[in-house]
N, C-alpha and C positions, 0 to 999 in steps of 0.2 A: 156381243154374246149375251144372251139372257140368263139370269140367275134361276136355277132350278128351285121350285117351290114344292110344298106339300099340299098344294091346293087340291081339294077333293079327296084327300087321303084320310083313312082312319088309322090312328096310331095308338098302340097299346104300350104303356110303360109300366113295367112291374118294378116297384121300388121308386115310384114317381112322386112320393109325398114329400121328399126332401132332397137336398144335395144335388148330385148330378142329374138324377131322374127328374127333379123339379125343374132344373134348368132345361132339360130336353123337352119337357112339357111346354114350358114357356116359349122356347124357340120354335117348337112345332106350331104353336098357335100364331106366333108372329109370321111364320111361313105359310099361313092360311090353311092349315090342316082343317079338314071338314069336321073331324071329331077326335078329341084326345081323351083317352080313357086311362086314368092312373089307378094303380093298384098298390096296396100295402097290406100287411097282415093286421093292421089296426084300423078299424072303421073310423075312429076319432082322428087319426092322422090323415086319412083320405079326405074326410069332411073339411078339415082345416086347410089342406092343400088346395082343394077345389075352391073354397072361399077365398083364399089368398090369390089364386090365379085370376078369378073373376074381378078382384079388386086391384090387380096390378096396374099401376099407372101406365106402364109401357103398352099394355094390352087394351086400353080403353078405346082405341080407334078400331079394334077388331069388332065387326058387326055381329050381334047375337051371341056374344061370348058365353053367356050362361048356358046355352044349349050345346056349345061346342066342347065343353070340358066336363067330364063326369068321372066318377070313381067308384070303386068297389073293393071289397076285401078279397085278397088272394094270398094264401099262405104257402110259400114255396116248400115248406116242410110237410105239407099235407096234400097228397095227390088228389083227394076228393075235393078239397077246396079249389085247387087249380082247375079241375074238370068242370066244376060248377061255374067258376068264373068265366072260363072260355065258352061254355054253353050260353051264358048270358050275353057275352060280347058278340058272338057270331063272327061274321067275316071281318077281316081287317087287312090293311096293306103292309104295315110295319110293326114289328115287335121289338121293344127295347127292354133289356133286362139289366137293371142297375142295382137290384137288391139281392141279398143272399141270406142263407140261413146260418 
């Protein structure tokens, strides 16, 4: 029996800059997701999380990682922020919500 992967999938993780969301982002990349997009209400947290993922020793074998993980600001308490975020993201395969207000 073959293990399911996320190969070719676009994953959006709101609350992906730390904790469970960060873990989901890392696991998604290890499962060969095509693109992982993390979001947080803080641009600084997003930038740090993307940099950490790119530098993760466990992920060094993943080809072209720097193009596979990106991030942007999305504030769950601000409907316009979410609208803008999802307009930028476009189509995706899976949405993970680990953040809250």
